[in-house]
N, C-alpha and C positions, 0 to 999 in steps of 0.2 A: 504493498499499499505504499509507504513513504517513497520507495523509489520509482515508481509509476506517476506519483502524484507530482511530481516536477514537471512530467509532460503536460499536465492541465493549465489552462488559463490560470492567472494568479487567484481569481474570485473562487474557481471551482478546487482550485488545489489546498486553501486553506484548512479547510475540515480535515481532510485526510491525513494532511502532513500533522496538525494538532492531535487527532485521534491517536494517529502512530506514534507519534513522541510521547503520549500520555500511557500508552499500553505498553511501550517499552520499558519508561521509568518505573511504572508500577510494578511490573514483572522483576525488575532488577531490583526493587525495593524489598519483595516479598522474596526472592530468593537469597539476598543479602541480608536479612533481618537478624541474623544470628550474630552480625559483625558492626551491629549500628548501636549507637550510644545506647545506655538503658534506657532514659525516658522514650526514645522514639520505639526501640522494642518495644516497653511495655505497652505503648499507644498501638502498634500494629497488632499485637497477639490477642490483647484484651479488646479491642475494639468490637463492638454487637455489629452484625451483618444487616442489612437491609432487612433482611427476612426475619431475624430475631426483635427487631424493633418493637412489636406487638404482642411478642409472646410470652412476656414477663421474666424472661430469661434472665435479663440482667439484673433484675432485684434478686433473683434467686442466686447467680453467680455471685453478688455483693455478699449476702449472706454468708453463703460457704466459704468465700476465700478471703474474706476481710475481717470479718469478725467473729468470735466464739464466745458463747455464753457459758459459764460454768454454773455450779448448782445455785450459786447466790445471782446469779444473773448480771454478773459484771464483765464489761465487753473488754477481751484480749484480742488485741490487733496483731496481726502478723506482720513481717517486714515487708515493707512496700518494695523494695528493691527486688524481692524474689518474683521471679516469672515462673508459674507454675504451669507446665503442659498437661492437658489432660485429654479426655478421649474427644473432645470437641476440635481439638485442633485437626489440621489437615496433614497427613503423612507428605513428607518433603519428596519423598519419592514419585507419589502422583503430581505434585507440584512440577518436579521435574520432567515427567512425561508429558503433562499438560503444555508445558513451554515448549518440549520437543514437537508436540502436535501442532501447537500452533505456529512455528517455525516451519514445518512441514506443509501444514495447511497454505501459508504464505508462498512458500517455493513451488507448490504443486498448483497452485493458483495462477502464478505467474506464467507457468510453463503451458497448462491447458486451458486455464479459464477458471474464473472464482465459480462461475455456475457449474461447472462439472467438478471441482476441487470440494465443493460444499457438502455433498451427500458423502464422499469418501471420507470427509474429516468428522462429521457428524456420525458417521458409521463405527468408526474406529474409536472416538471419543466414547460412544454407547458402549462397545466391548470392552474399552479400558476401566471404566466407572460402573460395569455390571447391571446395565440397564436389562430389564426384562426385555424379550423378544418384542411385545406388543408396544412397548414404551419407546424403544430403539426405532420401530416403524413408523410409529407417529412423530417423532421428531427428525427423523430424516424426511418424511413427507412435509412437515412444516419447514424444513430448512430448504426443500426443493423449491416449494411454493415462495419462500421469503427470496430465493435468490434470484427467480424467474421475474418476481414484482420489483426488486431493485435493478434487474438487468431492463425492465421494459421504462423504468421510472427515469433512471439515471441517463443522462445523455452520453455515457461510457459503455461499449459492447463487452461486457464481462463474458460472454461465451468464447471469446477468443483470447488465446495465449501466446506464448512466444513461439510454442511448438506447432500448435494449430488453431 
């Protein structure tokens, strides 16, 4: 996306360049989070995702990790500099697989066209992350419709790649 966006006019290339830069930066931060300063590391590890904001999980997580009550109900706080990894943390192996998969999607999309690379990417993603067959077929179908919709809306032919 970043490479081809420089062939667009300056107006139409701004969004893909910005989106690619944000994606590269975000992936780099996630992959290197273990080497970041503790406050940044803590913000990345402990931040709630968009899907957790309404679940009430934040308050339960706060109660479990930051405050314990003894028999007399006196609060005991844990060391704030310690970052605890629990079952909710994403496995770093799957993160690396996802980064590799996204890189492959970009390269294959560049070679054969994004419309044709999209179902391949989504199918491999569904296999790696253990989607059921029904869910995988549904997501691949939605991906194909979305890719074709983008191809018809955008002024760029996304069915063509460098190879064909």
